[in-house]
N, C-alpha and C positions, 0 to 999 in steps of 0.2 A: 550404595546405590542398588546392589543385588536385592537386598532386604525391602527396599522401596518397591522395586519391580515386582517382586513376588506377591505383594499385597494388593497390586492393581488388577482389575478385571481385564480379561483378554479382550482382544478386538472384536469378538463376536457379542461381547456385552457392552463394551465402551460405546460403540457407534449407535445401536439403538438407544441405549440409556441417555447419550447426549441428545439425540434427536427428540426424545421423550421429554428431557428437560425444557428444550426449547418450546415444544408445543404447549407445555404447562405455562411458560411464561407468556405465550401468545394468548392463552385462555385467560390467564390472570390480568393481562393487559386490557383485554375486552371489557372484563368485570370493573377494573379501575376507571376506564374511560366513561363508563355509564354510571358509576356510582360516586365517583369522587371528583372534587374540584380540581385538583392537580391531575393531568392526564398523563397516561403511560406512553401513548404513541407519539412518536416523533413528529414535530411540525412538518418536517420534510416529506413524511409518508402522505401527508395531505397534499402537499404541492405535487408529488408524482401523481396521485390519484386524479386531481384536477386536470393535470396535463393530459392524462390518459382520457379523461372525459371529453375534453376538446377535440381529441383524435377520433373518438366514436362519433362525434358531431360532424366530422369532416373538416375541421378547422386545425390550426396550427397549435402544437403544444405551448408554444412561446406566447400565446394569449394569456397563459397563466403567469402573472408577475412573479419573479424570483426563481422561474424554472429556468436553471442554467446547466442543463445536463443535455446529453444526446437524445434525440427523439426515440433511438432504440429503447431506452428505459421505459419511457412512457408507452411504446408499442407493447413491451412485455408486460405492462400492468393493465392493458385494457380488459383482462378477465375481472379486474377489481370492480369494472363498471357492470359487466355482463354476467358475472358469476356471483361474486361477493367482495366486501372490502378485505377479507382475510387473506385473499389470494397471494397478494403481494408478500406479506409477512411469511406464508407459507414457502413461497420462492425463495426468500432471503435466508431463512433457517436451514432450508435444504441446501443451499450453496455454502452455508456455514458449516455444515457437517460434510459436505463434499470436500471443502478445504482441508478438513481434518483427514480425510482418506488421501487426498493427493500429498499431504505432508507424510503420511505413513509410507506410501509407495515410493516417494523420493528417498526417505531415510533408509529404505530396504536397499534401493539401488545404490546409496551411498555407503553401504556396507555395515548396517546395523542389523542386528537379529530381531526377530519378530517382537519378543517381550520388550527390548529396549526401545524399539520403535514405538510400540503402543504406549509405552510410559512418557515417552516424549511428546507423542501426539496428544496425550491427555492434557498437555500444558495448554493447548488450543482449545480442545473439545469441552473442557471442564472449567474455562477460564470465563468468570462471570462478566468480563467486558465484551467480548464478542458475542457472548449469549444475549446480553442485554441490548446491545446495538442492533442486532439482527431481529430480535423479537419485537422491538420498538418501531420497526419499520424503516431502518436505515439501509441503504443499498451497497454498503461497502463490501459485503460478503460475496457479491457477484464479481467484483474486481479482485478481491483476494483469490477466489477460485480461478480466474483466468490467468493472474500472475503465477500461481502455484502449478496450474497446469501446464504453462509455458516452460517453467523450470524442470517439471518432470519430463516433459517431452524433450528438452534439451539433454538432460541426463540420460535418457534412453536412446539418443540420437535420432529421434523421430522429427527432423528438422522441418518438414512440411507442416505437420500440425504444431509444431512449436512456433512457426512463423504465422500461421492462421491465428492461434490464440495471442500471440503478442500483438499482431496488427489490430485485433478486436480490442484488447485491453487499452491500447493507446488511443483508440477511438472512443472508449467509454470514459476515459478520464486520462488526462495528459501526461500525469507524472511518471507512467512507466517508460516515457522516452529517454528517461535517464539511464536505463538498462542498455540502450542501444550500442554504446561504445564498449562495455564489457562483453556483450554478446559478439560484436564485431571482432574484437580481440581474440575472443575464444575460438572463433570460426576461421580465422586466417589459416593460410596454408602452413602445415605442420613444419615443412623444411625450413620455412623462414623463421618461426618461432624458435627452432632448435639452433638457429644460428646467431641467435641474440647474444649469447654470452661469448662468442667466439671473438678473438681480436681480429678486427677488420676495419679498413679506412672508413673515415666518417661518411664520406659520399656514398660508398658502397653500401654502408648500413641504411642510409637513407633510401637508397633505391630498393634494397631487399625489403625494408618497412613497407614502402608503398606498394610494391609487388605483392606482398603477403595478402592484401586486401583484395586481390583479384582471384581467391580461391573459389572453386565451384560451390562449396558449401554455403560460403557467405553471400555470393551472388544469388543463389537459389532463394536463401532466407530473405534476402533484401527484396526480391522481385515478389515473393508471396506476401510477406508482411505489409510491403508498400502498397500491393495490389488490394489486399483486403481492406487497409485503411482507406485508400484512395475510393473504392467502390462504395463504401458506406458514406463516405464525405460527399462524393459526387451525387448519390441517390438523395441524401437529405438536403443537399443544397438545391437540388432540382425540385424537391418537394416544398421547402420551407424558406428557401432564399438567404438573403443575408442574415436574418434573425438567427438561423442556425449557426452560422460561422461566428457570428459575434458572441452569442449567449455561451456556445459550447466550448469555444477556444479563446478568442480574442478577449473575453471578458476577463479570463483567468490570468492572461499575461499582463494586462493593464490595471488589474484589480488593486484598489487601494482601500483596504478595510479598516476603517478608523475606529470600529468597535473593539473594545478590549479583548485580547487574545494572548496566547503565549509566546507570540512572535516578538523578537528583540527589537523589531522596526516599528511596532504599532504605535508608540507614543510619538516617534518622528513624524510618521505619515499623519497621525492626528494633528499635531501642531502645524503641519505645512498643508493641511487639506486643501485651504484656499489660496495658496501661493501659486505663482505662475509656474515655478520649477518642480512642483510636487510629482508631476508625471515623470520626469527624469528621475528624480530620487527613486520612485518606485522600480524603475528599470536597473538603476545602479545597484539596488539591493540583491539583484541577482548574481553579482559578480563574485561574492564570497561562496556562494553555492556552486557556481560554475568552475571556479578554481579547485575547490575540494573535490567536487565530483569527477574532475580530470585526473587528479592525483589518486584518488581511490580506485578509479577504473582502471588505470594502468598498473597500479601496484598490486591488485588482487583480483585481475580478471581471470588468473589461473584457476580459481575456485569461483565459479559463476554465482552460486547461491550466496556466497559470502560477500561477493562484490555487490549484488543487488540489494542485501540487506544493508551494507553501508551507505550506498547510494541512497537508499530510501531514508534511512535515519538522518543523513546529512541533509536531504532535500526537505524534510518536514521540520528539522531544528532550526534551519537556516531560512525558512521560507518566510515571505511577507505576512503570510496569515498561517496561524497554527492552532487548531482546536483539538479537543480530545479525540474525536473520531479520526483525525488524521494518524494518530498512534497506532491504529490498527493496521496501517499501510506497512509498517515494519514488524509489528508483532507477529503478523501471520508468517513471516520469514524467520522469526527467531528460533522455531523448533528446529529448523534445518542447520542452525549454527550452534545450538547448546551441546549436542554430543560431542562437539571437537573442542570444547573450551577445558582448559585444565584448571579452572577455578573451582576452589573447594565449595562445598554446600554452603558453609559459613560466608564465604566471600560473595557468593552468588546472592544469597539472601540479604547481606549487607547492601550491594548494588541495588537490589529491588527496592529495600526500604528507602534508600537514598533517592531513588526515582520518585516514589511515592511522597517523599517528604518535600521535595521541590515542588510538586503539584500542589501540596497541602498549603505551602508558603504563598503560593500564587493565588489559591482559592480564597483564603482568608481576606485580603484587600479587595478581591474581584467581587466577593459577596456584598461587602459594605458599598461598594460602587453601584453594583447591579440592582440590590435589593433595598438598601438604606439611603441611598442617594448622597453618600459621603464622597467628596473629592478624594479619591485614593489613586489617581492616575499615576503619579510618581511611584507609589508604593508598588502597583501593579507592574509597571515596566521594570523596576529593579528586581522584583521577583521573577519577571520573565527572564532578565539577564542572568540572575542565579540559576535558573532552570535550564538555560543554555549551557552554563558552566558544568552543571551536574550532568547533562547529557554528553557533553563532549569527554569529561572525564570517564563516563561509564564506557563510551565508544572506545576510548584509548585502552581502558582495561580489557575490553573484548578482544581488540587488535592484538594486544601483547600476549594474551593467554589463549589465542587461537592456534590449534595445532592439527590441521586436517590430515586425514590418512591419504598416503599416496593413491594415485588413480589405479594402479596395479593391485591394490589390495582391497579394492571395493568389491562387493559381492553383487551377483545378479539377484534380482527381486525374485521371490518364490512364485 
């Protein structure tokens, strides 16, 4: 590890270089869009821009079909109309690099020296997946920055700022709500947490457990985070009415995507799309997620970053819809976990290759279904199930080999 760290550039080179690489990809993407049939820019970027154009015309962003995001994103991209189409991509790659900086600062707070933190941070900054996603015009980097900013502020005990960023992240995309329980368990009254292992009557344990949620820190966090979320929700409901609530939140709760994806549920939802009980099947699909999220939150809330990583990976793996861009939701948290894994380099590379192999096995039948018109629905579904097994195996290995430093040994950031 030390040899690898010594060969990597320091942070003063890594961050500018990673930004320059993303700028180069944006420039190349502009060329490819103009010169080639296959476009570089993500179709969602055009959806964002069209929604922003409606806003500049004094209309609702939801006049653009398939825009199912918060109006805040469209408002942020109005410079696409006034300044130039490249503005949004520049914003996304900037948030991408900012995510790397937030990872670096969090790692330092969690006890890593500068060189090791830089090397681990490079796993995100030099990763072609987030580079490609942000430079193609996908907005996931904004959410990654908000989530990582929340965890950094929690680590530094800046609870008000953590609550502001958390409330904003839940407004931007609903999945960070899965962090609510581990955050609440982390912010409970310390005397109640210390009493958990002591022999006490069952009824007294229940009383202490409930009282622990009345801590000042937790109440403050809840008021601020809930206030931020409520203000944005009320504002945009006033501006855009029911369309905002349905497209931003309710659609994602009742969504039944029958297009092939990595989800283990897609084939079931495809076969039952026209049945009377299909809506209920979609809701029942949340139950495995819910049970696993509760167990992971309770078991690992003592290490908030690890609990959030596990919750995100569980949410994505067992979701009704799962596409490649969803993987970024937990990959941005993985650098916070890696330094505390006791896996050897060989074992780590083995798990990485297994993860890619699981995707490749799914992509093969998916290609023939999408581009050749061959009926491979069953093969795609079976490959999705296999990919779920692979993800579960990797998560078990990560949990088994995770050995965090005690809080007393963590160092302050420089």
